[in-house]
C-alpha positions, 0 to 999 in steps of 0.5 A: 864096659866104660873101660872098653868105650874109653879105649875105643875112643883112644883108638878113634882119636889116635892120631891127635893123641900121638901127635900131642904126646911128644909135645906134652913130653917135650914141654913137661919135663918132670913128666918125661923124666918120670916115664923115661925109665919105663920105656923099655917095659912099655915097648915090650907091652906095646909089642904084646898088644900089637902082636896080639891083634895079629892073627897068623892064619890071616897073615898066611892068607894075605901072602897071596903076592910072595914075590912083592912082599919079599921084594918089599921086605928085602928093599926095607931091611936090606936096600934102604940101609945100604943106600943111606950108608952110600949116601952118608959116605958120599956126602962126608956126613958127620960120624954120629949122625951117619951112624944114627941115619944108617941104623934108623934105616935098618929098623922095621916098619913102624907098628902104626904103618897099617892103620895109617895106610887104611886112614889115608886110603892106601894099601893096608893089607900089604902094610900090615904083612910087611910090618909084621914080617919086618918086625920078626925079621929085624933081629936077624938083619939089622945087627948084621947090617949095622954092626957087620957089613956097615961097621957102625960102632954101638958098643955091642956085638952083633950076637948080643944085639940080635939076642936083645931084639929077639927077646923084645920081639920074640917074647911078646910074640909067645905071650900074645899067642898065649893070650890069643888062646886064652881069650878066644876069637870071639872075646878078642873080636869084641875087644879088638877096638879097646886093644887098639885104644890101649896100644895108642895109650902105650905109645902116648906114654912112650911118646912122653918118656922118650922126650926126656932131656929134649927140652934141656937140649933144645934150650942149650943148643937150639941149632944142633937140635933143630938140624937134627929134627931137620935131618929126621925129617929129610931122612923119613920123607926121603925113604918115603919118596925114594921107595914110592919111586922104586916100586912105581911100576907095581901101581901108584897106590901100592907104591905109596904104601911102600913109601909109607912103610919105608919112611916110618920105622920103629925106633922104639925097639932100638931105644929099648935094647941098645946099651947105655954106653952107645954114643949118646948123639946116636941115641938123641938122633933116635929120640928126634926121629919120633917127631916125623913118626909122630906127626906124619899122620897129619902132615902126610895125609893131604899129600897121600890123598892128592897123589892117590887120586892125582 
């Protein structure tokens, strides 16, 4: 009972815990270093718990707007990477930064998107469906775009990247389905809030580990790091705003929800599966993308509230 209450408390205060985690990881390098090697395992466990909270029957029931959901998936997984690639090419962006931005745009919607959408009064139903389906689809879309069509060099073949992504997504899916069957609907409903709290704690651990080495980089080259953070924010906010404008004809609330999904991408999957031979500048940009992702619940809540009612 005490454990369940503690985890439910974590779920209720998830936004503050997530925002604090990256700064703690940044400012306490020994903690970040100790957890760095656990990032892949944490991501896998996180996927298990997130998918445990997904009821397949509920997802099917939510697909009442298949054209809209299909359009959102196509825009997120295909349109956005092409748009970012075209922008990077037109502006003559430095290759490593351009590669990092393009790959970020190929990512699935962050698993926190549905909860964030509900928190700020947006369309949590659509956010839920699109975040789940984009996670399941990304092993098939991202490698073909990043390595095939766009030619980004990741020291890894498209088939190998697809396999790694499929394992990080597919294996947790199988495990979560087994756990769902073993626990049963009633027990899972009782522990739902606790599972959400465990998800928060795992993301906090991920936030600690992913910050390994960032403080040293910041002290050695503050201008480069701050520029990278600024570009990460620009990319996240740009995708958010551009997507909201593209889907404006569907209604303000849904357009803002689409923007949220587009701006918040799951970089944890790439950090977990990309090989050590990947350009470190690309990997470091993925790390810097955690700042807008972890801080957006605080930064954008009043913006969404004003736009929603404005």
